[in-house]
GUPA-838615 format. One record per residue: residue number from 1; x, y, z of N, C-alpha, C in turn. Coordinates in Angstrom, 2 decimals, m for minus. Layout:
BEGIN
ATOM   n     n_X     n_Y     n_Z    ca_X    ca_Y    ca_Z     c_X     c_Y     c_Z
ATOM NUM       X       Y       Z       X       Y       Z       X       Y       Z
...
***
This chain:
BEGIN
ATOM   n     n_X     n_Y     n_Z    ca_X    ca_Y    ca_Z     c_X     c_Y     c_Z
ATOM   1  118.60   89.56   32.88  118.51   91.32   33.41  117.76   91.11   34.38
ATOM   2  118.01   91.76   35.82  116.64   92.28   36.53  116.84   93.68   36.91
ATOM   3  115.34   93.82   37.65  114.97   95.06   37.85  114.28   95.09   39.14
ATOM   4  113.86   96.46   39.85  113.58   96.71   41.28  112.09   96.61   41.23
ATOM   5  111.48   95.96   42.40  109.88   96.04   42.14  109.38   97.40   42.28
ATOM   6  108.12   97.67   41.32  107.36   98.95   40.77  106.66   99.23   41.89
ATOM   7  106.40   98.48   43.05  105.63   99.02   43.81  105.35  100.18   44.48
ATOM   8  104.77  100.97   44.47  104.53  102.35   45.50  103.10  102.81   45.94
ATOM   9  103.44  103.40   47.14  102.38  104.02   48.23  102.74  104.82   48.95
ATOM  10  101.85  105.51   48.74  102.55  107.30   49.23  102.49  107.18   51.19
ATOM  11  103.21  107.44   51.19  103.88  107.52   53.08  104.47  105.98   53.13
ATOM  12  105.14  105.65   52.45  105.46  104.08   52.18  106.95  104.13   51.65
ATOM  13  108.30  103.56   52.50  109.57  103.38   51.73  109.13  102.76   50.53
ATOM  14  109.99  103.15   49.28  109.91  102.30   48.13  110.47  100.95   48.36
ATOM  15  110.15   99.99   47.82  110.25   98.65   47.66  111.89   98.40   46.52
ATOM  16  112.71   98.33   46.91  114.11   97.87   46.07  114.48   96.15   45.96
ATOM  17  113.57   95.59   46.27  113.68   93.96   45.94  114.09   93.91   44.40
ATOM  18  115.06   93.58   44.02  115.45   92.72   42.72  114.11   91.78   42.38
ATOM  19  113.85   91.86   40.75  112.71   91.20   40.45  113.09   90.40   39.25
ATOM  20  112.50   89.45   38.26  112.73   89.24   37.09  112.35   90.44   36.16
ATOM  21  113.17   90.59   34.75  112.74   91.48   33.90  111.45   91.39   33.53
ATOM  22  110.70   90.22   33.57  109.03   90.28   32.90  108.33   90.22   33.87
ATOM  23  108.29   90.78   35.16  107.61   91.00   36.23  107.37   92.61   36.57
ATOM  24  106.50   92.61   37.60  106.39   94.35   38.00  106.72   94.50   39.16
ATOM  25  106.21   93.38   40.04  106.35   93.39   41.82  107.24   92.15   42.36
ATOM  26  107.64   92.09   43.43  108.17   91.14   43.99  106.88   90.03   44.92
ATOM  27  107.08   89.36   45.15  106.44   88.38   45.85  105.38   89.29   46.83
ATOM  28  105.97   89.79   47.80  105.37   90.42   48.72  104.29   91.65   48.43
ATOM  29  104.51   91.75   47.17  103.80   93.18   46.93  102.74   92.92   45.59
ATOM  30  102.74   91.81   45.15  101.98   91.40   44.22  100.67   90.79   44.74
ATOM  31   99.63   91.71   44.56   98.24   91.23   45.27   97.36   89.94   44.50
ATOM  32   97.88   89.72   43.19   97.21   88.73   42.72   97.94   87.10   42.99
ATOM  33   98.86   87.35   43.67   99.52   85.87   44.50   98.99   85.47   45.49
ATOM  34   98.69   84.18   45.64   98.23   83.47   46.57   99.25   82.94   47.46
ATOM  35  100.10   82.99   48.84  100.88   82.97   49.39  100.94   81.83   50.21
ATOM  36  101.04   80.69   49.56  101.15   79.09   49.95  102.67   78.86   50.69
ATOM  37  102.85   79.90   51.03  104.50   79.87   51.70  104.39   79.16   52.98
ATOM  38  105.81   78.73   53.23  106.31   78.61   54.94  106.34   79.92   55.36
ATOM  39  106.09   79.32   56.59  106.27   80.82   57.46  107.55   81.05   57.50
ATOM  40  108.58   80.24   57.92  110.29   80.88   57.68  110.38   81.43   56.37
ATOM  41  109.34   81.43   55.56  109.71   82.19   53.92  109.47   83.77   54.21
ATOM  42  108.64   84.38   55.55  108.31   85.29   55.29  109.04   85.79   56.95
ATOM  43  109.17   84.85   57.97  109.71   85.67   58.80  111.13   86.61   58.83
ATOM  44  111.81   86.03   57.76  113.17   86.69   57.89  112.89   88.21   57.71
ATOM  45  111.64   88.27   56.96  111.23   89.54   56.06  110.52   90.50   56.93
ATOM  46  110.27   90.33   58.03  108.86   90.40   58.93  109.58   91.96   59.46
ATOM  47  110.54   91.94   59.79  111.13   93.19   60.49  111.01   94.65   59.47
ATOM  48  111.05   94.41   57.75  111.41   95.42   56.95  109.72   95.32   56.11
ATOM  49  108.86   94.53   56.80  107.90   94.28   55.56  106.79   95.18   55.61
ATOM  50  107.00   96.69   55.77  106.04   97.62   55.45  105.59   97.54   54.20
ATOM  51  104.18   97.91   54.43  103.02   98.05   53.02  102.90   96.56   52.06
ATOM  52  103.51   95.46   53.01  103.35   93.74   52.11  101.75   93.61   51.80
ATOM  53  101.66   93.11   50.56  100.16   92.46   50.36  100.56   91.15   50.34
ATOM  54   99.83   90.41   51.93   99.43   89.26   52.16   98.45   88.65   51.87
ATOM  55   98.11   88.18   50.59   96.45   87.38   50.25   96.49   86.05   50.63
ATOM  56   95.83   85.02   50.99   95.38   84.02   51.25   96.50   83.35   52.17
ATOM  57   97.19   83.86   53.23   98.05   83.24   53.74   97.49   82.44   55.10
ATOM  58   98.29   81.50   55.53   97.86   80.49   56.49   98.91   80.56   57.21
ATOM  59   98.69   81.55   58.71   99.89   81.52   60.06   99.57   80.67   61.12
ATOM  60   98.80   79.63   60.97   98.40   79.48   62.74   99.13   78.87   63.22
ATOM  61   99.05   79.11   64.38   99.85   78.83   65.79  101.27   79.41   65.31
ATOM  62  101.51   80.51   64.81  102.65   81.14   64.85  102.93   82.35   65.85
ATOM  63  104.13   83.08   65.98  104.37   83.93   66.50  105.10   84.96   65.84
ATOM  64  104.80   86.11   65.62  105.28   87.09   65.46  105.19   88.23   66.04
ATOM  65  106.86   88.80   66.68  107.26   89.50   67.31  108.00   90.74   66.99
ATOM  66  108.16   91.88   67.20  109.06   92.88   67.26  109.19   93.26   65.93
ATOM  67  107.95   93.26   64.89  107.50   93.18   63.13  107.16   94.56   63.06
ATOM  68  107.64   94.67   61.62  106.76   96.25   61.10  106.00   95.80   59.96
ATOM  69  104.86   95.78   60.08  103.45   95.53   58.88  102.66   96.52   59.04
ATOM  70  103.48   98.05   58.82  102.76   99.14   58.69  102.41   98.96   57.12
ATOM  71  100.93   99.59   57.09  100.17   99.77   55.74  100.22   98.75   55.20
ATOM  72  100.79   97.35   55.65  100.55   96.11   54.96   99.01   95.67   54.94
ATOM  73   98.63   94.87   53.59   97.14   94.19   53.56   97.06   92.93   53.67
ATOM  74   96.53   92.41   54.83   95.79   91.06   54.76   94.40   90.90   54.18
ATOM  75   94.40   89.83   53.09   93.43   89.85   52.65   93.00   87.84   52.74
ATOM  76   92.00   87.59   53.38   91.45   86.28   53.78   92.59   85.71   53.75
ATOM  77   93.30   86.14   55.07   94.39   85.52   55.46   93.42   84.73   56.76
ATOM  78   94.22   83.48   57.22   93.72   82.53   58.55   94.75   82.77   59.38
ATOM  79   94.42   83.62   60.57   95.74   84.14   61.25   95.56   83.25   62.89
ATOM  80   94.55   82.44   62.59   93.96   81.64   64.28   95.18   81.11   64.80
ATOM  81   95.03   81.23   66.21   96.13   80.54   67.43   97.49   81.31   67.30
ATOM  82   97.50   82.49   66.55   98.54   83.44   66.20   98.79   84.29   67.17
ATOM  83  100.20   84.58   67.62  100.60   85.58   68.27  101.16   87.05   67.97
ATOM  84  100.78   88.05   68.14  101.28   89.19   67.84  101.87   89.98   68.94
ATOM  85  102.91   90.15   69.03  103.56   90.98   70.43  104.52   92.24   69.54
ATOM  86  104.41   93.37   70.24  104.98   94.59   69.83  105.25   94.75   68.46
ATOM  87  104.04   94.52   67.38  104.01   94.31   66.25  103.76   95.97   65.74
ATOM  88  104.15   96.25   64.65  103.80   98.07   64.03  103.05   97.72   63.00
ATOM  89  101.29   97.71   63.74  100.17   97.44   62.14   99.44   98.80   61.76
ATOM  90  100.33   99.67   61.93   99.72  100.92   61.51   99.28  100.77   60.37
ATOM  91   98.06  101.54   60.17   97.15  101.51   58.69   97.33  100.39   57.88
ATOM  92   97.19   99.23   58.75   97.37   97.81   58.00   95.67   98.05   57.75
ATOM  93   95.48   96.72   56.85   94.17   96.53   56.22   93.95   95.26   56.28
ATOM  94   92.76   94.47   57.08   92.51   93.06   57.23   91.37   93.02   56.55
ATOM  95   91.21   92.21   55.67   90.15   92.13   54.73   89.71   90.88   54.49
ATOM  96   88.23   90.15   54.93   87.98   88.61   55.37   88.64   88.21   55.60
ATOM  97   89.31   88.50   56.82   90.56   87.30   57.35   89.86   86.31   58.61
ATOM  98   90.24   85.77   59.52   89.67   85.03   60.45   90.81   85.26   61.45
ATOM  99   90.41   85.24   62.85   91.31   85.75   63.86   90.71   84.73   64.90
ATOM 100   91.10   83.84   64.95   90.14   82.76   66.25   91.28   82.58   67.30
ATOM 101   91.43   82.70   68.45   92.24   82.31   69.41   93.40   83.38   69.29
ATOM 102   93.47   84.65   68.67   94.48   85.07   68.03   95.35   86.02   69.62
ATOM 103   96.49   86.05   69.76   96.69   86.91   70.71   97.51   88.07   70.36
ATOM 104   97.07   89.40   71.28   97.44   90.54   70.55   98.04   91.23   71.55
ATOM 105   99.35   91.82   71.76  100.17   92.64   73.00  100.64   93.60   72.47
ATOM 106  100.31   94.75   73.15  101.51   95.86   72.92  101.69   96.18   71.49
ATOM 107  100.82   96.04   70.95  100.52   96.39   69.39  100.08   97.71   68.83
ATOM 108  100.40   98.12   67.47   99.84   99.30   67.35   99.38   99.24   65.95
ATOM 109   97.44   99.70   66.39   97.00   99.54   65.00   96.22  100.67   65.07
ATOM 110   97.36  101.72   64.85   96.76  102.86   64.79   95.99  103.63   63.39
ATOM 111   95.06  103.48   63.31   94.16  103.75   61.79   93.83  102.78   61.03
ATOM 112   94.17  101.39   61.56   94.04  100.03   60.69   92.34   99.96   60.35
ATOM 113   92.53   99.46   59.79   90.91   98.84   59.45   90.74   97.77   58.87
ATOM 114   89.46   97.00   59.60   89.46   95.46   59.52   88.07   95.74   58.98
ATOM 115   87.68   94.75   57.62   86.53   94.95   57.03   86.23   93.29   56.60
ATOM 116   85.02   92.84   57.07   84.05   91.92   56.82   85.02   90.62   57.54
ATOM 117   85.43   90.75   58.58   86.27   89.82   59.50   86.10   89.58   60.70
ATOM 118   86.04   88.36   61.00   85.63   87.58   62.30   86.83   87.39   62.92
ATOM 119   86.45   87.88   64.38   87.47   87.72   65.15   86.78   87.19   66.59
ATOM 120   87.31   86.27   66.95   86.76   85.06   68.30   87.44   84.72   68.70
ATOM 121   87.10   84.64   69.99   88.49   84.28   71.20   89.44   84.97   71.40
ATOM 122   89.69   86.44   71.13   90.81   87.39   70.58   91.00   87.83   72.00
ATOM 123   92.16   88.08   72.40   92.97   89.32   73.24   93.46   90.31   72.74
ATOM 124   93.10   91.44   72.87   94.01   92.42   72.75   94.19   93.15   73.60
ATOM 125   95.53   93.22   74.09   96.10   93.54   75.15   97.14   94.67   75.27
ATOM 126   96.60   95.64   76.02   97.70   96.94   76.16   98.28   97.21   74.68
ATOM 127   97.06   97.37   73.72   97.38   97.87   72.17   96.57   98.96   72.02
ATOM 128   97.32   99.77   71.19   96.46  100.94   70.73   95.68  100.88   69.21
ATOM 129   94.71  100.73   69.50   93.39  101.04   68.50   92.89  102.15   68.37
ATOM 130   93.53  103.20   68.27   93.26  104.63   68.02   93.07  104.85   66.67
ATOM 131   91.85  105.55   66.03   91.45  105.75   65.07   91.30  104.44   64.26
ATOM 132   91.00  103.04   64.79   90.58  102.07   63.99   89.78  102.06   63.67
ATOM 133   89.09  101.21   62.54   87.71  101.13   62.13   87.48   99.47   61.80
ATOM 134   86.08   98.97   62.39   85.38   97.91   62.01   84.52   98.23   61.37
ATOM 135   84.75   97.55   60.13   83.23   97.40   59.49   82.46   96.07   58.93
ATOM 136   81.62   96.24   59.21   80.91   94.33   58.70   81.67   93.37   59.57
ATOM 137   82.14   93.74   60.61   82.99   92.60   61.58   82.19   91.86   62.49
ATOM 138   82.25   90.52   63.02   81.61   89.99   64.02   82.72   89.85   64.92
ATOM 139   82.68   89.96   66.37   83.57   90.14   67.33   83.00   89.35   68.65
ATOM 140   83.26   87.99   68.83   82.58   87.41   69.92   83.79   86.44   70.70
ATOM 141   83.21   86.69   72.14   83.94   86.00   73.14   85.43   86.68   73.13
ATOM 142   85.46   87.80   73.38   87.18   88.44   73.16   87.02   89.33   74.01
ATOM 143   88.56   89.73   74.22   88.52   91.11   75.01   89.51   92.34   74.32
ATOM 144   89.35   93.49   75.20   89.92   94.53   74.58   90.70   95.22   75.76
ATOM 145   91.50   94.48   76.26   92.15   94.92   77.99   92.90   95.54   78.20
ATOM 146   92.33   97.09   78.76   93.32   98.05   78.71   93.40   98.63   77.44
ATOM 147   93.14   98.60   76.52   93.39   99.32   75.15   92.29  100.32   74.68
ATOM 148   93.28  101.70   74.04   92.92  102.48   73.81   92.23  102.66   72.21
ATOM 149   90.83  102.94   72.62   89.91  102.59   70.99   89.49  104.45   71.01
ATOM 150   90.20  105.21   71.19   90.16  106.52   71.07   89.79  106.77   69.43
ATOM 151   88.58  107.20   69.02   88.27  107.92   67.98   88.08  106.49   66.61
ATOM 152   87.74  105.57   67.57   87.48  104.16   66.58   86.55  104.46   66.13
ATOM 153   85.95  103.61   65.18   84.66  103.54   64.54   84.51  102.23   64.19
ATOM 154   82.77  101.68   64.69   82.42  100.18   64.66   80.76  100.49   63.84
ATOM 155   80.82  100.20   62.53   80.10  100.26   61.88   79.46   98.91   61.66
ATOM 156   78.35   98.74   61.34   77.88   97.36   61.27   78.41   96.08   61.75
ATOM 157   79.00   96.27   63.30   79.61   95.51   63.73   78.78   95.05   65.07
ATOM 158   79.34   93.65   65.10   78.28   93.37   66.14   79.18   92.00   67.08
ATOM 159   79.43   92.87   68.61   80.36   92.90   69.50   79.36   91.79   70.44
ATOM 160   79.58   90.78   70.81   79.06   89.53   71.62   79.86   88.61   72.52
ATOM 161   79.69   88.89   73.74   80.61   88.38   74.65   81.88   89.00   75.01
ATOM 162   82.08   90.50   74.86   83.21   90.90   74.71   83.54   91.55   75.84
ATOM 163   84.78   91.59   76.54   85.09   92.48   77.40   85.85   93.63   77.74
ATOM 164   85.54   95.28   77.75   86.31   95.98   77.15   86.97   96.70   78.66
ATOM 165   87.04   95.99   79.50   87.55   96.24   80.85   88.87   97.18   80.69
ATOM 166   88.73   98.79   81.16   89.62   99.41   81.31   89.93  100.05   79.92
ATOM 167   89.25   99.86   79.11   89.03  100.39   77.94   88.82  101.66   77.80
ATOM 168   89.33  103.14   77.05   89.15  104.50   76.35   88.12  104.64   75.09
ATOM 169   87.53  105.23   75.25   86.46  105.40   74.11   86.62  106.94   74.07
ATOM 170   86.71  107.70   72.68   86.71  108.73   72.29   86.50  109.12   71.01
ATOM 171   85.16  109.43   70.36   84.77  109.38   69.07   83.87  110.55   68.76
ATOM 172   84.14  111.55   68.20   83.13  112.42   68.16   82.44  112.26   66.62
ATOM 173   82.70  111.42   65.63   82.42  111.17   64.40   80.81  110.56   64.24
ATOM 174   80.33  111.12   63.84   78.80  110.93   63.27   78.76  109.62   62.07
ATOM 175   77.77  108.69   62.94   77.89  107.32   61.97   77.01  107.45   60.81
ATOM 176   77.27  106.69   59.60   76.00  106.66   58.48   75.24  105.97   59.09
ATOM 177   73.92  106.53   58.31   72.46  105.60   58.64   72.91  103.99   58.23
ATOM 178   72.27  103.58   58.93   72.29  102.12   58.82   73.60  101.24   59.07
ATOM 179   74.61  102.13   59.87   75.90  101.40   60.17   75.95  101.05   61.29
ATOM 180   75.25  101.40   62.03   75.47  101.23   63.94   75.49   99.93   64.36
ATOM 181   76.66  100.18   65.30   76.97   98.65   65.88   75.98   98.18   67.07
ATOM 182   76.18   97.19   67.25   75.45   96.30   68.39   76.52   95.60   69.40
ATOM 183   76.10   95.96   70.80   77.14   95.39   71.86   76.17   94.30   72.40
ATOM 184   76.16   93.19   72.90   75.60   92.32   73.32   76.49   91.24   74.37
ATOM 185   76.09   91.36   75.60   76.65   90.47   76.46   78.07   90.99   76.64
ATOM 186   78.06   92.35   76.45   79.63   92.91   76.96   79.72   93.38   78.27
ATOM 187   81.08   93.57   78.57   81.37   93.67   79.90   82.03   95.16   79.76
ATOM 188   81.81   96.17   80.77   82.63   97.53   80.99   82.76   97.83   81.92
ATOM 189   84.18   97.70   82.70   84.37   97.77   83.66   85.60   98.89   84.04
ATOM 190   85.54   99.77   84.36   86.63  100.80   84.64   86.76  101.60   83.14
ATOM 191   85.25  101.72   82.48   85.74  102.15   80.99   85.26  103.79   81.29
ATOM 192   85.85  104.46   79.96   85.61  105.66   79.78   84.85  106.34   78.66
ATOM 193   83.77  106.60   78.42   83.49  107.01   77.25   83.71  108.80   77.46
ATOM 194   84.50  109.29   76.37   84.53  110.88   76.69   83.88  111.34   75.16
ATOM 195   83.13  112.43   75.11   82.60  113.12   73.85   82.55  112.01   72.88
ATOM 196   81.83  110.99   73.19   81.38  109.54   72.38   80.19  109.93   71.91
ATOM 197   80.20  109.62   70.39   78.87  109.60   69.50   78.09  108.40   69.60
ATOM 198   77.33  108.32   70.72   76.33  107.02   70.95   75.18  106.73   70.44
ATOM 199   74.99  107.60   69.61   73.49  107.71   69.34   73.11  106.72   68.41
ATOM 200   71.71  106.03   68.80   71.61  104.80   67.80   72.10  103.54   67.90
ATOM 201   73.17  103.40   69.01   73.70  102.53   69.42   72.65  101.17   70.38
ATOM 202   73.38  100.06   69.93   72.08   99.49   70.98   73.18   98.30   72.03
ATOM 203   72.66   98.54   73.25   73.30   97.79   74.17   72.39   96.76   74.73
ATOM 204   72.67   95.40   74.66   71.97   94.24   74.98   72.22   93.67   76.02
ATOM 205   71.87   93.67   77.29   72.32   92.64   78.40   73.41   92.94   78.45
ATOM 206   73.95   94.01   78.66   75.56   94.46   78.77   75.47   94.85   80.24
ATOM 207   76.79   94.78   80.90   77.29   95.22   82.39   78.05   96.70   82.23
ATOM 208   77.91   97.92   82.80   78.55   98.84   82.85   78.76   98.63   84.64
ATOM 209   79.95   98.72   85.17   80.60   98.89   86.60   81.95  100.11   86.61
ATOM 210   81.63  100.93   87.25   82.19  102.21   87.80   83.05  102.69   86.40
ATOM 211   82.09  103.06   85.54   82.32  103.68   84.45   81.71  104.97   84.30
ATOM 212   82.35  105.80   83.50   81.97  107.46   83.11   81.71  107.40   81.30
ATOM 213   80.52  108.18   81.36   80.20  108.71   80.22   79.93  110.57   80.24
ATOM 214   80.96  111.00   79.61   81.61  112.23   79.76   81.14  113.31   78.43
ATOM 215   80.32  114.16   78.54   79.71  114.50   77.23   79.32  113.94   75.83
ATOM 216   78.73  112.98   76.26   78.42  111.79   75.20   77.02  111.99   74.87
ATOM 217   76.75  111.64   73.28   75.46  111.95   72.61   74.77  110.61   72.77
ATOM 218   73.42  110.45   73.39   72.98  109.31   73.29   71.30  109.72   72.45
ATOM 219   71.01  110.13   71.56   69.66  110.33   70.91   69.51  108.97   70.51
ATOM 220   68.55  108.46   70.47   67.94  107.04   70.55   68.87  106.27   70.59
ATOM 221   69.71  105.94   71.65   70.61  105.05   71.97   69.93  103.98   73.14
ATOM 222   70.05  102.64   72.70   69.16  101.63   73.49   69.50  100.57   74.17
ATOM 223   69.58  101.12   75.84   70.02  100.28   76.54   68.62   99.13   77.18
ATOM 224   69.09   97.57   76.27   68.02   96.80   77.40   68.58   95.80   78.17
ATOM 225   67.90   95.66   79.05   68.14   94.58   80.23   69.80   94.52   80.82
ATOM 226   70.29   95.76   80.67   71.59   96.00   81.14   71.74   96.51   82.76
ATOM 227   72.77   96.25   83.11   73.11   96.94   84.40   73.92   97.95   84.41
ATOM 228   73.76   98.65   85.19   74.75   99.74   85.81   75.08   99.97   87.26
ATOM 229   76.15   99.97   87.35   76.67   99.87   88.73   77.87  101.08   89.17
ATOM 230   77.79  102.05   90.08   78.50  103.37   89.87   78.77  103.85   88.80
ATOM 231   77.78  104.15   87.96   77.97  104.76   86.57   77.59  106.06   86.57
ATOM 232   78.60  106.86   85.86   78.34  108.37   85.90   78.06  109.16   84.40
ATOM 233   77.04  109.47   84.59   76.49  110.66   83.17   76.66  111.88   83.47
ATOM 234   78.06  112.75   82.53   77.89  113.93   83.03   78.11  114.81   81.93
ATOM 235   77.43  115.93   81.79   77.19  116.55   80.21   76.67  115.88   79.17
ATOM 236   75.63  114.69   79.40   74.87  114.10   78.53   74.24  114.91   77.49
ATOM 237   74.38  114.59   76.07   73.60  115.17   75.42   72.15  114.24   74.93
ATOM 238   70.93  114.92   74.95   70.07  113.87   74.58   69.64  112.57   75.32
ATOM 239   70.06  112.77   76.68   69.80  111.35   77.08   68.34  111.21   77.39
ATOM 240   67.58  112.24   77.22   66.38  112.04   77.63   65.77  111.52   76.32
ATOM 241   66.55  111.27   75.18   65.71  110.64   74.33   66.74  109.04   74.02
ATOM 242   67.26  108.72   74.92   67.67  107.51   74.86   66.45  106.36   75.48
ATOM 243   66.56  105.11   75.53   65.92  104.05   75.92   66.18  103.32   76.71
ATOM 244   65.80  103.35   78.22   66.64  102.41   79.09   65.10  101.22   79.50
ATOM 245   65.39   99.66   78.70   64.05   99.29   79.07   64.96   98.23   79.90
ATOM 246   64.08   98.02   81.19   64.18   96.59   81.72   65.61   96.83   82.25
ATOM 247   66.29   97.98   82.83   67.64   97.99   83.18   67.70   98.20   84.90
ATOM 248   68.50   97.86   85.24   69.12   97.92   86.76   70.07   99.29   87.02
ATOM 249   69.55  100.08   87.59   70.32  100.94   87.98   71.12  100.90   89.35
ATOM 250   72.28  100.81   89.72   72.52  101.07   91.14   73.70  102.08   90.81
ATOM 251   73.54  103.34   92.31   74.56  104.67   92.16   74.82  104.80   90.90
ATOM 252   73.38  105.15   89.94   73.41  105.93   88.83   73.53  107.44   88.89
ATOM 253   74.71  108.07   88.58   74.93  109.29   88.80   74.77  110.28   87.51
ATOM 254   73.52  111.14   87.81   73.63  112.58   86.93   74.20  113.92   87.58
ATOM 255   74.60  114.43   86.60   74.89  115.98   86.95   74.08  117.04   86.95
ATOM 256   72.79  117.08   86.87   71.93  118.22   86.66   70.70  117.48   87.17
ATOM 257   69.77  118.90   87.68   68.39  118.52   87.95   67.71  117.96   86.78
ATOM 258   68.16  118.32   85.72   67.03  117.80   84.77   67.50  116.79   84.45
ATOM 259   68.65  116.03   84.68   69.34  114.55   84.25   68.00  113.78   85.28
ATOM 260   67.88  114.40   86.60   67.64  113.42   87.41   66.21  113.54   87.43
ATOM 261   65.32  114.20   86.56   64.08  114.49   85.74   64.24  113.25   85.10
ATOM 262   65.38  112.99   83.98   65.06  111.73   82.99   65.08  110.51   83.61
ATOM 263   66.16  110.39   85.12   66.32  109.08   85.44   64.59  108.57   86.00
ATOM 264   63.87  109.45   86.53   62.55  109.04   86.99   61.74  109.13   85.49
ATOM 265   61.79  109.38   84.57   61.25  108.55   83.39   61.54  107.26   82.75
ATOM 266   62.93  106.95   83.32   63.60  105.67   82.44   62.65  104.45   83.49
ATOM 267   62.59  103.67   82.18   61.76  102.73   82.62   62.55  101.39   82.93
ATOM 268   62.71  101.38   84.29   63.75  100.64   84.95   62.95   98.88   85.43
***
């Protein structure tokens, strides 16, 4: 005798897969199962894979295209050299995963959460990361080319050698004490920071080119050995309390007499 999977998650479709009578969940919704499965076994399910729980999967060197992984949980998953193209990853959770040379293009990460995940040599291109949060992550030698990072949170996350060219940042949420991000050797070109809470952020040896900071907060923000070229600060809050140590300012634009006075006090 069989019954259907008992998995339930708010705002998600119920699972109607038939299972054995002695089970509670199907393979894809049982968080206790380590999925040592062949990729082909999952591939046929990807179009309707909403709210899947994928623990311990290894899908290196695979390609996932036009799939629906909304509200899914990827736990201790190895997704190295994997390609995501046009994938729905809204509200997904990535915990203790490994993304190495992963290619992500035109995919939707709205409200996704990355927890204690390593991201190295990865490309996020033309993707929506609005309201995405990164917590205790290490992101190195990667790019967020023309991606939307509005209202995203970077908590206790270290970015190193990351290219944010064309990215849009907008977030007015305050950060919890001691959960501030560090940006090291990062490149910001044609970027927009609008209404962004940047207090206590650290930028070390970063490059800002043709970038605008509009109505951002800078209380105890630290810029060390960074370069600013054609950078605009308009409506800045507490810019006089930010630290500019050994920075190079070229065509550094401030929008008021008070901010021009701040410029004179910057340690250049």
